[in-house]
C-alpha positions as CSV (number, residue, x, y, z in Angstrom):
1,M,-26.4,-9.6,-3.5
2,K,-25.7,-8.8,-7.1
3,N,-24.0,-5.6,-6.1
4,K,-21.6,-7.6,-3.9
5,G,-20.6,-9.8,-6.8
6,V,-20.0,-6.8,-9.1
7,M,-18.0,-5.1,-6.4
8,A,-15.9,-8.3,-5.8
9,L,-15.3,-8.6,-9.6
10,G,-14.4,-5.0,-9.8
11,A,-11.9,-5.4,-6.9
12,L,-10.3,-8.4,-8.6
13,L,-10.0,-6.6,-11.9
14,G,-8.5,-3.6,-10.1
15,L,-6.0,-5.8,-8.4
16,A,-5.1,-7.4,-11.7
17,I,-4.6,-4.0,-13.3
18,I,-2.4,-2.9,-10.3
19,V,-0.3,-6.0,-10.5
20,G,0.2,-5.4,-14.2
21,G,1.2,-1.8,-13.5
22,V,3.9,-3.0,-11.1
23,R,5.2,-5.3,-13.8
24,F,5.1,-2.4,-16.2
25,F,6.8,0.1,-13.9
26,G,9.1,-2.5,-12.5
27,T,9.8,-3.8,-9.0
28,E,12.8,-1.6,-8.3
29,S,13.1,1.8,-6.9
30,S,14.9,4.5,-8.9
31,N,18.2,3.7,-7.3
32,D,18.1,0.2,-8.9
33,Q,17.8,-1.7,-5.6
34,T,15.1,-4.3,-5.2
35,V,12.3,-3.0,-3.0
36,E,12.4,-4.8,0.3
37,L,10.8,-3.5,3.4
38,R,13.0,-3.5,6.5
39,P,10.8,-3.7,9.6
40,D,13.8,-4.6,11.8
41,D,15.9,-1.5,10.8
42,L,15.4,0.8,13.8
43,Q,16.8,3.9,12.2
44,L,14.7,3.4,9.1
45,I,11.6,2.8,11.3
46,A,12.2,6.0,13.2
47,L,12.3,7.9,9.8
48,G,9.2,5.9,8.7
49,K,7.2,7.0,11.7
50,K,8.0,10.6,11.0
51,V,7.1,10.2,7.3
52,Y,3.9,8.3,8.1
53,D,2.8,10.8,10.8
54,A,3.3,13.7,8.4
55,N,1.9,12.2,5.2
56,C,-0.3,9.2,5.9
57,A,-1.8,9.3,9.4
58,S,-4.4,12.0,8.4
59,C,-6.2,9.5,6.3
60,H,-5.0,6.1,7.4
61,G,-5.0,6.9,11.1
62,A,-2.4,7.6,13.7
63,K,-2.7,3.9,14.8
64,L,-2.9,2.6,11.3
65,E,-6.7,2.0,11.8
66,G,-7.9,3.5,8.6
67,E,-11.2,5.3,8.1
68,P,-14.6,4.0,9.2
69,D,-16.4,1.8,6.6
70,W,-13.3,1.6,4.5
71,R,-14.8,-1.2,2.3
72,Q,-17.9,0.9,1.3
73,R,-17.7,3.7,-1.3
74,G,-18.7,7.1,0.0
75,A,-21.1,9.5,-1.6
76,D,-18.3,10.8,-3.7
77,G,-17.8,7.3,-5.1
78,L,-14.4,6.9,-3.5
79,L,-13.3,4.2,-1.1
80,P,-12.2,5.5,2.4
81,A,-8.6,5.0,3.4
82,P,-8.1,1.4,4.5
83,P,-6.3,0.4,7.7
84,H,-2.6,-0.4,7.5
85,D,-2.7,-2.6,10.6
86,E,-3.4,-6.3,10.5
87,T,-7.1,-5.8,10.0
88,G,-6.6,-4.2,6.5
89,H,-5.4,-5.6,3.2
90,T,-2.0,-3.9,3.0
91,W,-0.1,-7.0,4.2
92,H,-1.7,-9.0,1.5
93,H,0.4,-7.3,-1.2
94,P,4.1,-7.7,-1.9
95,D,6.6,-5.0,-1.1
96,A,7.0,-3.9,-4.7
97,L,3.3,-3.4,-5.2
98,L,3.0,-1.4,-1.9
99,F,6.0,0.8,-3.0
100,A,4.6,1.4,-6.5
101,V,1.1,2.3,-5.3
102,T,2.6,4.7,-2.7
103,K,4.9,6.3,-5.2
104,Y,2.7,6.5,-8.2
105,G,-0.8,6.4,-6.7
106,P,-3.6,3.9,-7.2
107,A,-4.9,5.7,-10.3
108,A,-1.6,5.6,-12.1
109,M,-1.2,1.9,-11.3
110,A,-4.8,0.9,-12.1
111,G,-5.4,3.3,-15.0
112,D,-6.5,6.9,-15.2
113,D,-10.2,5.9,-15.0
114,Y,-9.7,4.5,-11.5
115,K,-10.8,7.0,-8.9
116,S,-9.0,7.3,-5.6
117,A,-8.5,10.0,-3.0
118,M,-4.9,8.8,-2.5
119,P,-2.3,10.7,-4.5
120,G,1.0,9.4,-5.6
121,F,3.9,10.6,-3.5
122,E,6.5,10.6,-6.3
123,D,7.0,14.4,-6.1
124,V,6.6,14.6,-2.3
125,L,8.7,11.8,-0.8
126,T,12.0,10.2,-1.8
127,D,12.2,6.5,-2.5
128,E,13.9,6.1,0.9
129,E,11.1,7.9,2.7
130,I,8.5,5.7,0.9
131,L,10.5,2.6,1.9
132,A,10.8,4.0,5.5
133,S,7.1,4.6,5.8
134,L,6.2,1.2,4.5
135,S,8.8,-0.4,6.7
136,Y,7.3,1.4,9.7
137,I,3.9,0.1,8.9
138,K,5.2,-3.5,8.6
139,S,7.0,-3.1,11.9
140,R,3.7,-2.6,13.6
141,W,2.1,-5.9,12.4
142,P,1.9,-9.0,14.6
143,K,4.7,-11.5,14.1
144,D,2.3,-14.0,12.4
145,V,1.2,-11.3,9.9
146,V,4.8,-10.4,9.2
147,T,5.6,-14.1,8.5
148,R,2.6,-14.3,6.1
149,H,3.7,-11.1,4.3
150,D,7.2,-12.5,3.9
151,Q,5.7,-15.6,2.3
152,I,3.7,-13.4,-0.1
153,N,7.0,-11.6,-1.0
154,Q,8.7,-15.0,-1.6
155,S,5.8,-16.1,-3.9
156,A,5.9,-12.8,-5.8
157,A,9.6,-13.2,-6.4
158,Q,9.2,-16.6,-8.1
């Protein structure tokens, strides 16, 4: 039971560090436009599916299902890739945070001592490709989850 408390505290601390990182790096992409996912933009979604399939599906699953036991650290001490569907925690985070974590990687956002198998894609994908992949992910969520995510974005903007 004590381990669960320590893990929960660690997760909260990690999230606080990531949120601080987003504020440090900013909430805008390099082209000075506010990051806003566009799950209704069919052209962007088509690009996003291609980007996701080529760069994300190998870990996060072709159906956004993530890796098994994604909440439990493996023997290597790393957390498996979480699902990006409605069963995961992706939709709990505002667009700017999702963009920054994808672009810079969790370690860069949380600090160099944070260990993650996920790389940053800054040197692999353009900002538009990152936005497209995240928009594709959001386009796959049920309507009620999209609504809740939109509310999270509104709260983050205040």
